ROSE-4610 file (N, C-alpha, C; in Angstrom, 1 decimal, always signed):
// ROSE-4610
residu = [M/M/M/S/S/S/E/E/E/D/D/D/E/E/E/L/L/L/L/L/L/L/L/L/E/E/E/E/E/E/G/G/G/P/P/P/R/R/R/D/D/D/A/A/A/P/P/P/W/W/W/T/T/T/L/L/L/L/L/L/L/L/L/A/A/A/H/H/H/G/G/G/A/A/A/G/G/G/A/A/A/P/P/P/M/M/M/D/D/D/S/S/S/P/P/P/F/F/F/L/L/L/L/L/L/E/E/E/I/I/I/S/S/S/G/G/G/R/R/R/I/I/I/A/A/A/A/A/A/G/G/G/G/G/G/V/V/V/R/R/R/V/V/V/V/V/V/R/R/R/F/F/F/E/E/E/F/F/F/P/P/P/Y/Y/Y/M/M/M/R/R/R/R/R/R/R/R/R/R/R/R/A/A/A/D/D/D/G/G/G/G/G/G/R/R/R/R/R/R/P/P/P/P/P/P/D/D/D/R/R/R/M/M/M/P/P/P/A/A/A/L/L/L/E/E/E/R/R/R/A/A/A/Y/Y/Y/R/R/R/E/E/E/A/A/A/V/V/V/D/D/D/A/A/A/A/A/A/R/R/R/G/G/G/P/P/P/G/G/G/R/R/R/L/L/L/A/A/A/V/V/V/G/G/G/G/G/G/K/K/K/S/S/S/M/M/M/G/G/G/G/G/G/R/R/R/V/V/V/A/A/A/T/T/T/R/R/R/V/V/V/A/A/A/D/D/D/G/G/G/C/C/C/A/A/A/A/A/A/D/D/D/A/A/A/A/A/A/V/V/V/A/A/A/L/L/L/G/G/G/Y/Y/Y/P/P/P/F/F/F/H/H/H/P/P/P/P/P/P/R/R/R/R/R/R/P/P/P/E/E/E/T/T/T/L/L/L/R/R/R/T/T/T/A/A/A/H/H/H/L/L/L/V/V/V/D/D/D/L/L/L/R/R/R/T/T/T/P/P/P/T/T/T/L/L/L/V/V/V/V/V/V/Q/Q/Q/G/G/G/T/T/T/R/R/R/D/D/D/P/P/P/F/F/F/G/G/G/G/G/G/P/P/P/H/H/H/E/E/E/V/V/V/G/G/G/G/G/G/W/W/W/S/S/S/L/L/L/S/S/S/G/G/G/A/A/A/I/I/I/T/T/T/C/C/C/H/H/H/W/W/W/I/I/I/E/E/E/D/D/D/G/G/G/D/D/D/H/H/H/S/S/S/L/L/L/K/K/K/P/P/P/R/R/R/K/K/K/R/R/R/S/S/S/G/G/G/R/R/R/T/T/T/P/P/P/G/G/G/E/E/E/A/A/A/L/L/L/D/D/D/E/E/E/A/A/A/A/A/A/E/E/E/A/A/A/V/V/V/L/L/L/D/D/D/F/F/F/L/L/L/R/R/R/E/E/E/V/V/V/G/G/G/A/A/A/R/R/R/D/D/D/P/P/P/G/G/G/P/P/P/D/D/D/P/P/P/T/T/T/P/P/P/L/L/L/V/V/V/G/G/G/W/W/W]
num = [1/1/1/2/2/2/3/3/3/4/4/4/5/5/5/6/6/6/7/7/7/8/8/8/9/9/9/10/10/10/11/11/11/12/12/12/13/13/13/14/14/14/15/15/15/16/16/16/17/17/17/18/18/18/19/19/19/20/20/20/21/21/21/22/22/22/23/23/23/24/24/24/25/25/25/26/26/26/27/27/27/28/28/28/29/29/29/30/30/30/31/31/31/32/32/32/33/33/33/34/34/34/35/35/35/36/36/36/37/37/37/38/38/38/39/39/39/40/40/40/41/41/41/42/42/42/43/43/43/44/44/44/45/45/45/46/46/46/47/47/47/48/48/48/49/49/49/50/50/50/51/51/51/52/52/52/53/53/53/54/54/54/55/55/55/56/56/56/57/57/57/58/58/58/59/59/59/60/60/60/61/61/61/62/62/62/63/63/63/64/64/64/65/65/65/66/66/66/67/67/67/68/68/68/69/69/69/70/70/70/71/71/71/72/72/72/73/73/73/74/74/74/75/75/75/76/76/76/77/77/77/78/78/78/79/79/79/80/80/80/81/81/81/82/82/82/83/83/83/84/84/84/85/85/85/86/86/86/87/87/87/88/88/88/89/89/89/90/90/90/91/91/91/92/92/92/93/93/93/94/94/94/95/95/95/96/96/96/97/97/97/98/98/98/99/99/99/100/100/100/101/101/101/102/102/102/103/103/103/104/104/104/105/105/105/106/106/106/107/107/107/108/108/108/109/109/109/110/110/110/111/111/111/112/112/112/113/113/113/114/114/114/115/115/115/116/116/116/117/117/117/118/118/118/119/119/119/120/120/120/121/121/121/122/122/122/123/123/123/124/124/124/125/125/125/126/126/126/127/127/127/128/128/128/129/129/129/130/130/130/131/131/131/132/132/132/133/133/133/134/134/134/135/135/135/136/136/136/137/137/137/138/138/138/139/139/139/140/140/140/141/141/141/142/142/142/143/143/143/144/144/144/145/145/145/146/146/146/147/147/147/148/148/148/149/149/149/150/150/150/151/151/151/152/152/152/153/153/153/154/154/154/155/155/155/156/156/156/157/157/157/158/158/158/159/159/159/160/160/160/161/161/161/162/162/162/163/163/163/164/164/164/165/165/165/166/166/166/167/167/167/168/168/168/169/169/169/170/170/170/171/171/171/172/172/172/173/173/173/174/174/174/175/175/175/176/176/176/177/177/177/178/178/178/179/179/179/180/180/180/181/181/181/182/182/182/183/183/183/184/184/184/185/185/185/186/186/186/187/187/187/188/188/188/189/189/189/190/190/190/191/191/191/192/192/192/193/193/193/194/194/194/195/195/195/196/196/196/197/197/197/198/198/198/199/199/199/200/200/200/201/201/201/202/202/202/203/203/203/204/204/204/205/205/205/206/206/206/207/207/207/208/208/208/209/209/209/210/210/210/211/211/211/212/212/212/213/213/213/214/214/214/215/215/215/216/216/216/217/217/217/218/218/218/219/219/219/220/220/220/221/221/221/222/222/222/223/223/223]
x = [+96.8/+95.9/+94.5/+93.5/+92.2/+91.4/+90.3/+89.6/+89.0/+88.8/+88.3/+89.4/+90.6/+91.7/+91.9/+91.1/+91.2/+90.0/+90.1/+88.9/+88.8/+87.7/+87.4/+86.6/+87.0/+86.4/+85.2/+84.6/+83.4/+83.6/+85.0/+85.1/+84.5/+84.2/+83.7/+84.6/+84.1/+84.9/+85.5/+84.7/+85.3/+86.0/+86.5/+87.2/+88.5/+88.8/+90.0/+91.2/+91.2/+92.4/+92.0/+92.8/+92.7/+94.1/+93.8/+95.0/+94.9/+96.0/+96.2/+97.0/+96.5/+97.1/+97.4/+98.6/+99.1/+99.2/+99.1/+99.0/+100.6/+100.7/+102.0/+102.5/+103.5/+104.1/+103.2/+102.6/+101.8/+100.4/+99.7/+98.3/+97.7/+96.5/+96.0/+95.3/+94.8/+94.3/+92.9/+92.4/+91.2/+91.5/+92.8/+93.1/+92.3/+92.1/+91.5/+92.0/+93.4/+93.9/+93.7/+93.8/+93.5/+92.1/+91.2/+89.7/+89.4/+89.9/+89.7/+90.3/+91.5/+92.1/+91.7/+91.3/+90.8/+89.4/+88.6/+87.2/+87.3/+88.1/+88.3/+88.8/+89.8/+90.3/+89.1/+88.5/+87.5/+86.3/+86.0/+85.0/+85.2/+86.5/+87.0/+87.0/+86.4/+86.3/+87.3/+88.2/+89.2/+88.7/+89.0/+88.7/+90.0/+89.6/+90.7/+90.6/+91.8/+91.8/+92.8/+92.5/+93.4/+93.6/+94.8/+95.1/+96.0/+96.2/+97.1/+98.2/+99.5/+100.5/+100.2/+100.9/+100.6/+100.8/+101.8/+101.9/+100.8/+100.2/+99.1/+97.9/+97.7/+96.6/+96.6/+97.8/+98.1/+97.7/+98.1/+97.8/+96.2/+95.7/+94.1/+93.5/+94.2/+93.6/+93.7/+94.8/+95.1/+95.3/+95.4/+95.6/+97.0/+98.0/+99.3/+100.0/+101.1/+102.0/+103.2/+103.1/+104.2/+104.9/+106.1/+106.9/+106.6/+106.7/+106.6/+107.4/+107.1/+107.8/+109.1/+110.1/+111.2/+110.9/+111.7/+111.4/+111.0/+111.8/+111.4/+110.0/+109.6/+108.2/+107.1/+107.4/+106.5/+106.5/+107.5/+107.4/+106.7/+106.9/+106.2/+104.6/+104.2/+102.8/+102.2/+103.0/+102.6/+102.4/+103.3/+103.0/+101.8/+101.6/+100.5/+99.1/+99.2/+98.0/+97.8/+98.9/+98.8/+98.0/+98.4/+97.8/+96.3/+95.9/+94.6/+93.7/+94.4/+93.6/+93.4/+94.2/+94.2/+92.8/+92.5/+91.2/+91.3/+90.3/+90.3/+91.1/+91.3/+92.1/+93.5/+94.1/+95.4/+95.6/+96.8/+97.1/+98.1/+97.7/+98.8/+98.9/+100.2/+100.5/+100.9/+100.6/+101.0/+100.7/+100.8/+100.6/+101.0/+100.6/+101.0/+102.4/+103.3/+104.7/+105.3/+105.5/+106.1/+105.3/+104.1/+103.4/+103.8/+104.0/+104.5/+105.9/+106.7/+108.0/+108.1/+107.3/+107.2/+106.6/+105.7/+105.0/+106.1/+106.9/+108.0/+109.0/+109.3/+110.2/+109.7/+108.4/+107.8/+107.3/+107.3/+106.4/+106.9/+108.3/+108.9/+108.6/+108.9/+108.9/+107.4/+106.4/+105.0/+104.3/+105.1/+104.5/+103.4/+103.5/+102.5/+102.7/+101.5/+101.4/+101.8/+101.8/+102.1/+102.3/+102.9/+103.1/+102.7/+102.1/+101.7/+102.2/+103.1/+103.5/+102.9/+102.3/+101.6/+102.4/+103.3/+104.2/+105.3/+106.2/+107.3/+108.3/+108.8/+109.9/+111.2/+111.6/+112.9/+114.0/+113.8/+114.8/+114.1/+114.5/+113.9/+114.1/+113.1/+113.2/+114.4/+115.1/+116.4/+117.4/+117.4/+118.5/+118.6/+118.9/+118.9/+120.1/+121.0/+122.0/+121.6/+120.5/+120.0/+118.9/+119.4/+118.4/+117.9/+116.6/+116.0/+115.5/+116.6/+116.4/+117.0/+117.9/+118.7/+117.9/+116.8/+115.9/+115.2/+115.2/+114.4/+115.4/+116.6/+117.4/+117.1/+116.8/+116.6/+115.2/+114.2/+112.9/+112.3/+111.6/+111.1/+109.7/+108.9/+107.5/+107.1/+106.3/+105.8/+105.4/+105.9/+105.6/+105.4/+104.3/+103.9/+104.3/+105.0/+105.1/+104.4/+103.4/+102.6/+103.2/+103.9/+104.7/+104.4/+104.2/+104.0/+105.4/+105.4/+106.6/+107.2/+106.5/+107.1/+107.3/+107.3/+107.5/+108.9/+108.9/+110.4/+111.0/+110.3/+110.8/+111.5/+111.4/+112.1/+111.3/+112.0/+111.2/+111.8/+111.3/+111.7/+113.1/+113.6/+115.1/+116.0/+115.6/+116.4/+116.2/+114.9/+114.7/+115.2/+115.1/+115.6/+117.0/+117.9/+119.3/+119.7/+118.7/+119.1/+119.0/+119.6/+119.6/+118.7/+117.4/+116.3/+115.9/+115.2/+114.8/+113.9/+114.0/+113.3/+111.8/+111.5/+110.1/+109.3/+110.1/+109.5/+109.0/+107.7/+107.2/+106.9/+107.2/+106.7/+105.7/+104.6/+103.6/+103.6/+104.0/+104.3/+103.0/+102.5/+101.3/+102.0/+101.6/+102.2/+101.9/+102.8/+102.7/+102.2/+102.2/+101.8/+102.8/+102.4/+103.3/+103.3/+103.6/+103.9/+102.5/+101.4/+100.1/+99.4/+100.2/+99.7/+99.0/+98.9/+98.1/+98.8/+98.2/+98.7/+98.4/+99.1/+98.9/+97.7/+97.0/+95.9/+96.3/+97.6/+98.0/+98.3/+98.2/+98.5/+97.3/+96.1/+94.9/+94.2/+94.8/+94.1/+93.6/+92.6/+92.2/+92.8/+92.8/+93.2/+92.5/+91.1/+90.2/+90.7/+91.0/+91.6/+92.8/+93.8/+95.0/+94.8/+93.8/+93.4/+92.8/+92.0/+91.4/+92.4/+93.5/+94.5/+95.3/+95.6/+96.4/+95.6/+94.4/+93.5/+93.5/+93.2/+93.3/+94.6/+95.7/+97.0/+97.2/+96.6/+96.7/+95.9/+94.7/+93.8/+94.4/+94.9/+95.6/+96.7/+97.5/+98.6/+98.2/+97.2/+96.6/+96.2/+95.5/+95.0/+96.2/+97.2/+98.4/+98.9/+99.2/+99.9/+99.1/+97.7/+96.7/+96.8/+97.0/+96.9/+98.2/+99.2/+100.5/+100.2/+99.4/+99.0/+97.7/+96.6/+95.3/+94.8/+95.5/+95.1/+93.7/+93.2/+91.9/+90.6/+90.8/+89.6/+89.8/+89.0/+89.1/+88.2/+87.6/+86.6/+87.2/+86.8/+87.4/+87.1/+87.9/+87.6/+86.5/+85.8/+84.7/+85.2/+84.5/+84.9/+86.0/+86.4/+87.6/+87.0]
y = [+102.8/+103.8/+103.4/+103.8/+103.4/+104.2/+103.7/+104.4/+105.7/+105.9/+107.2/+108.2/+108.0/+108.8/+109.3/+108.7/+109.0/+109.9/+110.8/+111.6/+111.3/+110.5/+110.1/+111.2/+111.6/+112.7/+112.0/+112.8/+112.4/+111.5/+111.0/+110.0/+108.8/+108.0/+106.7/+105.7/+104.9/+103.9/+102.8/+102.7/+101.7/+102.4/+103.5/+104.2/+103.5/+103.7/+103.1/+103.6/+104.7/+105.3/+105.8/+105.5/+106.1/+107.0/+108.3/+109.2/+109.5/+109.2/+109.4/+110.8/+111.7/+113.0/+113.3/+113.7/+114.3/+115.8/+116.5/+117.8/+118.4/+119.7/+120.3/+120.4/+121.1/+121.1/+121.9/+122.9/+123.8/+123.7/+123.2/+123.1/+121.8/+121.6/+120.2/+119.6/+118.5/+117.8/+118.5/+119.3/+120.2/+121.6/+122.0/+123.3/+123.6/+124.9/+125.2/+124.7/+124.8/+124.2/+122.8/+122.0/+120.5/+120.2/+121.0/+121.0/+121.1/+122.3/+122.6/+121.7/+121.4/+120.5/+119.1/+118.6/+117.2/+117.1/+118.1/+118.2/+118.1/+118.9/+119.0/+117.6/+117.0/+115.7/+114.7/+114.7/+113.7/+113.8/+114.9/+115.2/+114.6/+114.3/+113.6/+112.1/+111.5/+110.1/+109.4/+110.1/+109.6/+109.5/+108.4/+108.4/+109.1/+110.1/+110.8/+110.7/+110.3/+110.0/+110.9/+111.7/+112.6/+112.1/+112.3/+111.9/+112.9/+112.7/+113.6/+112.9/+113.5/+112.8/+113.0/+112.1/+112.1/+113.5/+114.2/+115.6/+116.6/+116.5/+117.3/+116.9/+115.6/+115.0/+115.5/+115.6/+116.1/+117.6/+118.3/+119.7/+119.9/+119.1/+119.3/+118.9/+118.0/+117.5/+118.5/+119.1/+120.1/+121.5/+121.8/+123.1/+123.6/+122.7/+123.1/+123.4/+124.0/+124.2/+123.4/+122.3/+121.4/+121.4/+121.2/+121.1/+119.7/+119.5/+118.2/+117.2/+115.9/+114.8/+114.6/+113.9/+113.6/+112.7/+112.7/+111.9/+110.6/+109.8/+108.3/+108.2/+109.0/+108.9/+109.3/+110.3/+110.9/+109.6/+109.0/+107.9/+106.7/+106.4/+105.3/+105.6/+106.8/+107.2/+107.1/+107.5/+107.5/+105.9/+105.2/+103.8/+103.1/+103.5/+103.2/+103.6/+104.8/+105.4/+104.7/+104.2/+103.5/+102.2/+101.5/+100.2/+100.4/+101.5/+101.7/+102.3/+102.9/+103.6/+102.8/+101.7/+101.1/+100.7/+100.9/+100.5/+99.4/+99.1/+98.1/+98.4/+99.7/+100.0/+100.4/+101.2/+101.8/+102.7/+102.8/+103.8/+104.8/+106.1/+107.2/+107.7/+108.0/+108.6/+110.1/+111.0/+112.4/+113.2/+114.5/+115.5/+116.9/+117.8/+119.2/+119.4/+120.0/+120.4/+119.2/+119.3/+118.2/+117.0/+117.0/+115.7/+115.0/+115.9/+115.3/+114.9/+115.5/+115.0/+113.7/+113.4/+112.1/+111.1/+111.4/+110.5/+110.0/+110.9/+110.4/+109.7/+109.8/+109.0/+107.5/+107.3/+106.1/+105.3/+106.0/+105.5/+104.3/+104.1/+103.0/+101.7/+101.9/+101.0/+100.4/+101.3/+100.8/+100.3/+100.2/+99.7/+100.5/+101.9/+102.8/+102.8/+103.0/+103.1/+104.4/+105.5/+106.8/+107.6/+108.8/+109.8/+111.3/+112.0/+113.4/+114.3/+115.3/+116.3/+117.7/+118.3/+119.6/+120.7/+121.4/+122.4/+121.6/+121.1/+120.3/+121.3/+121.0/+121.7/+121.4/+121.8/+121.3/+121.8/+123.0/+123.6/+124.6/+124.9/+125.9/+127.4/+128.3/+129.5/+130.3/+130.8/+131.6/+130.8/+129.4/+128.5/+127.5/+127.9/+127.0/+125.9/+126.0/+125.1/+123.8/+124.1/+123.0/+122.1/+121.3/+120.6/+119.3/+119.2/+117.9/+117.0/+116.6/+116.0/+114.7/+114.3/+113.2/+112.0/+111.6/+110.5/+110.7/+111.8/+112.0/+111.5/+111.3/+110.9/+109.5/+108.6/+107.2/+106.8/+107.7/+107.5/+106.6/+105.5/+104.7/+104.9/+105.3/+105.5/+106.6/+106.6/+107.7/+108.8/+110.0/+111.0/+112.3/+113.0/+114.4/+115.4/+116.4/+117.6/+118.8/+119.2/+120.4/+121.7/+122.5/+123.6/+125.0/+125.9/+127.4/+128.0/+128.7/+129.3/+130.3/+130.8/+131.7/+131.0/+129.7/+128.9/+129.3/+129.8/+130.0/+128.8/+127.7/+126.5/+125.7/+126.4/+125.8/+126.2/+126.9/+127.4/+126.7/+127.0/+126.2/+126.5/+127.6/+127.8/+127.1/+126.7/+125.8/+124.3/+124.0/+122.5/+122.0/+122.7/+122.3/+122.2/+122.6/+122.3/+121.2/+120.5/+119.4/+118.1/+117.1/+115.7/+114.9/+114.8/+114.1/+113.0/+111.9/+110.8/+111.1/+110.2/+110.3/+110.0/+109.4/+109.1/+110.4/+111.5/+112.7/+113.6/+114.1/+115.2/+116.3/+117.5/+118.7/+119.5/+119.9/+120.8/+122.1/+123.1/+124.4/+125.3/+125.8/+126.8/+128.2/+128.8/+130.2/+131.2/+131.8/+132.8/+132.3/+131.0/+130.3/+130.4/+130.7/+130.5/+129.1/+129.0/+127.6/+126.9/+127.6/+127.0/+127.2/+127.5/+127.5/+128.8/+129.7/+131.0/+132.0/+132.5/+133.4/+134.8/+135.9/+137.3/+137.8/+138.7/+139.3/+140.0/+140.4/+141.1/+140.0/+138.8/+137.7/+137.6/+138.1/+137.9/+136.6/+135.7/+134.6/+134.5/+133.7/+133.6/+132.4/+132.3/+131.1/+129.9/+130.1/+128.9/+128.4/+129.3/+128.8/+128.1/+128.5/+127.8/+126.4/+126.2/+125.0/+124.1/+124.6/+123.8/+123.3/+124.1/+123.5/+122.5/+122.7/+121.7/+120.4/+120.5/+119.1/+118.5/+119.2/+118.7/+118.0/+118.6/+118.0/+116.8/+116.7/+115.4/+114.4/+114.7/+113.7/+113.2/+114.1/+113.8/+112.8/+113.1/+112.2/+110.9/+110.7/+109.4/+108.7/+109.4/+108.8/+108.2/+109.0/+108.5/+107.4/+107.3/+106.2/+105.0/+105.1/+104.0/+103.4/+104.3/+103.8/+102.9/+103.1/+102.3/+100.9/+100.6/+99.1/+99.2/+99.0/+99.1/+98.1/+97.0/+96.2/+95.4/+94.9/+94.1/+95.0/+96.3/+97.2/+98.3/+98.3/+99.3/+100.6/+100.6/+101.7/+103.0/+103.8/+105.2/+106.2/+107.2/+108.3/+109.2/+110.0/+110.9/+111.8/+111.8/+112.7/+112.2/+110.9/+110.5/+109.5]
z = [+81.5/+81.3/+80.9/+81.7/+81.4/+80.4/+79.9/+78.8/+79.3/+80.6/+81.1/+81.1/+80.9/+80.8/+79.3/+78.4/+76.9/+76.5/+75.7/+75.2/+73.7/+73.6/+72.1/+71.4/+70.2/+69.4/+68.7/+67.8/+67.0/+65.8/+65.7/+64.6/+64.8/+63.9/+64.0/+64.7/+65.6/+66.2/+65.3/+64.2/+63.2/+61.9/+62.2/+61.2/+60.7/+59.4/+59.0/+59.5/+60.2/+60.9/+62.3/+63.2/+64.6/+64.7/+65.0/+65.2/+66.7/+67.4/+68.8/+68.8/+69.6/+69.7/+71.1/+71.4/+72.7/+72.6/+73.8/+73.9/+74.0/+73.9/+74.1/+75.5/+75.8/+77.1/+78.1/+77.6/+78.7/+78.5/+77.5/+77.5/+77.5/+78.0/+78.1/+76.9/+76.9/+75.7/+75.2/+76.1/+75.6/+75.4/+74.9/+74.6/+73.3/+73.1/+71.9/+70.7/+70.6/+69.3/+69.1/+70.1/+69.8/+69.8/+70.4/+70.1/+68.6/+68.1/+66.7/+65.7/+65.9/+64.9/+65.0/+66.2/+66.3/+65.6/+65.8/+65.3/+63.8/+63.3/+61.8/+61.2/+61.7/+61.3/+61.4/+62.7/+62.9/+61.9/+61.5/+60.5/+59.1/+58.9/+57.7/+57.8/+58.9/+59.0/+59.7/+60.5/+61.3/+62.8/+63.4/+64.8/+65.6/+66.2/+66.9/+68.5/+69.1/+70.5/+71.1/+72.1/+72.8/+74.1/+74.7/+76.0/+76.7/+78.0/+78.9/+79.5/+79.4/+80.2/+81.6/+82.5/+83.8/+84.5/+84.3/+84.9/+84.6/+83.4/+83.1/+83.8/+83.9/+84.8/+86.1/+86.7/+88.1/+88.1/+87.1/+87.1/+87.1/+86.3/+86.2/+87.6/+88.2/+89.6/+90.7/+90.7/+91.8/+91.5/+90.3/+89.9/+89.9/+90.2/+90.3/+88.9/+89.0/+87.7/+87.7/+87.2/+87.1/+85.7/+85.6/+84.4/+83.8/+82.5/+81.9/+82.7/+82.6/+83.1/+82.2/+82.6/+81.8/+80.6/+79.6/+78.4/+78.6/+79.4/+79.6/+80.1/+81.0/+81.5/+80.5/+79.6/+78.6/+77.6/+77.3/+76.3/+76.8/+78.0/+78.7/+78.6/+79.0/+79.0/+77.7/+76.7/+75.3/+74.8/+75.1/+74.7/+75.5/+76.7/+77.3/+76.7/+76.2/+75.4/+74.2/+73.5/+72.2/+72.5/+73.5/+73.9/+74.2/+74.8/+75.2/+74.0/+73.1/+72.0/+70.8/+70.5/+69.3/+68.9/+67.6/+67.1/+66.1/+65.3/+64.3/+63.0/+62.8/+61.6/+61.9/+61.0/+61.2/+62.3/+62.8/+64.0/+63.4/+63.7/+63.5/+64.8/+65.3/+66.6/+66.2/+67.2/+66.9/+68.1/+67.7/+68.9/+68.5/+69.4/+69.3/+69.9/+69.2/+69.8/+70.5/+71.9/+72.6/+72.4/+72.3/+72.1/+70.8/+69.7/+68.4/+68.5/+69.3/+69.5/+70.2/+71.3/+71.8/+70.9/+70.2/+69.2/+68.3/+67.7/+66.8/+67.4/+68.7/+69.5/+69.5/+69.8/+70.0/+68.8/+67.7/+66.6/+66.0/+65.7/+65.2/+66.3/+67.5/+68.5/+68.7/+68.6/+68.8/+67.5/+66.5/+65.2/+64.7/+64.8/+64.2/+62.7/+62.0/+60.6/+60.1/+60.9/+60.5/+61.8/+61.6/+62.7/+62.2/+63.0/+62.6/+63.7/+63.4/+64.4/+64.0/+64.8/+64.6/+65.3/+64.6/+65.3/+65.9/+65.2/+65.9/+66.5/+67.7/+68.3/+68.0/+66.8/+66.2/+67.3/+67.8/+68.7/+69.6/+70.7/+71.5/+70.8/+71.0/+70.3/+70.7/+69.7/+69.8/+70.1/+70.0/+70.5/+69.3/+68.1/+67.0/+67.0/+67.9/+68.2/+68.9/+69.7/+70.5/+69.8/+69.0/+68.1/+68.7/+68.4/+68.9/+67.7/+66.9/+65.7/+65.6/+66.5/+66.5/+66.0/+66.6/+66.4/+65.0/+64.5/+63.1/+62.0/+62.2/+61.1/+60.6/+61.6/+61.2/+61.4/+61.5/+61.6/+60.5/+60.7/+59.6/+59.4/+60.3/+60.2/+59.4/+58.3/+57.5/+58.4/+58.3/+59.2/+58.5/+59.0/+58.5/+59.6/+59.3/+60.1/+59.5/+60.2/+59.8/+60.5/+59.9/+60.5/+60.0/+60.9/+60.3/+59.8/+58.7/+58.3/+59.2/+60.2/+61.2/+62.5/+62.5/+63.8/+64.4/+65.6/+66.1/+66.6/+66.6/+67.0/+65.8/+64.5/+63.3/+62.2/+61.2/+60.1/+58.8/+57.5/+56.5/+56.0/+56.3/+55.9/+56.8/+57.9/+58.8/+58.5/+58.5/+58.2/+57.0/+55.9/+54.6/+54.6/+55.6/+55.6/+56.5/+57.1/+58.0/+57.3/+57.6/+57.1/+58.0/+57.5/+58.1/+57.4/+58.0/+57.4/+56.1/+55.2/+54.0/+54.2/+55.4/+55.8/+56.3/+56.3/+56.9/+55.7/+55.8/+54.9/+55.7/+55.2/+55.8/+55.1/+55.7/+55.1/+55.8/+55.0/+55.5/+55.4/+56.6/+56.7/+56.5/+55.4/+55.2/+56.4/+56.9/+57.9/+59.2/+59.4/+60.6/+61.7/+63.0/+64.1/+64.7/+65.9/+66.4/+66.5/+66.6/+66.6/+65.2/+64.2/+62.9/+62.5/+63.4/+63.4/+62.5/+61.4/+60.7/+61.1/+60.9/+61.2/+60.3/+60.8/+60.2/+58.8/+58.8/+57.5/+56.5/+56.9/+55.8/+54.9/+55.3/+54.6/+54.8/+55.7/+56.0/+57.5/+57.8/+59.1/+59.9/+61.2/+61.8/+61.4/+61.2/+60.8/+59.5/+58.5/+57.2/+57.3/+58.2/+58.4/+58.9/+59.9/+60.6/+59.6/+58.8/+57.6/+56.7/+56.4/+55.6/+56.2/+57.5/+58.3/+58.4/+58.7/+58.8/+57.5/+56.3/+55.1/+54.8/+55.2/+54.9/+55.6/+56.8/+57.6/+57.0/+56.5/+56.0/+54.6/+53.8/+52.6/+52.9/+53.8/+54.3/+54.6/+55.5/+55.9/+54.6/+53.7/+52.6/+51.8/+51.6/+50.8/+51.5/+52.8/+53.5/+53.3/+53.6/+53.3/+51.9/+51.0/+49.6/+49.2/+50.0/+49.8/+50.1/+51.1/+51.5/+51.8/+50.8/+51.1/+52.2/+52.5/+53.5/+53.4/+54.4/+54.4/+54.3/+54.8/+54.9/+54.0/+52.9/+51.8/+52.3/+53.4/+53.8/+53.6/+52.7/+52.5/+53.7/+53.9/+54.7/+54.0/+54.8/+54.3/+53.3/+52.1/+51.0/+50.1/+50.4/+49.5/+48.5]
């Protein structure tokens, strides 16, 4: 994967953290959700890099509607993106929905310092018996899942009953859907929910970094 296939956000290139974000199954790396959450995280002093899986790049090129590649191809593309995106600081792998699922599958193998899943697809909607959690039982990489309490792919009453790795922390966005968006009647705006989500990611990276300060004590913005 070449650098022109990566989209670098406004975070500093010498940031203490690089966060690599992959898109979900149906929307590209410049979807409104990823644009907004990436900008918020980058404003906190994180270098945010987004990329597209091969099937989405082909969609962009010819306008066709292709399904996602199979998991081995997605994992291979993610590992290639890791190699291309590594910066001088720590690396967190992550993504939206399917992108977060792939990130958690490769996190241990690519020696990531952390993983971030934004709306994890624990199971397909209305199919709670079809779990996508087998690899999460033994996950070693410190992982943050930011999930809406109304997410049809897995809510707090379900997730709390599963045996998942102790490396996983969940941050619940009250009344959020799969894109963390709350309903108007909740009294919260989508922007406020994304602010909370970004702050949760920044706090998580801060906490992981504090466990092992390493050679570069450079703080993130506002820390």
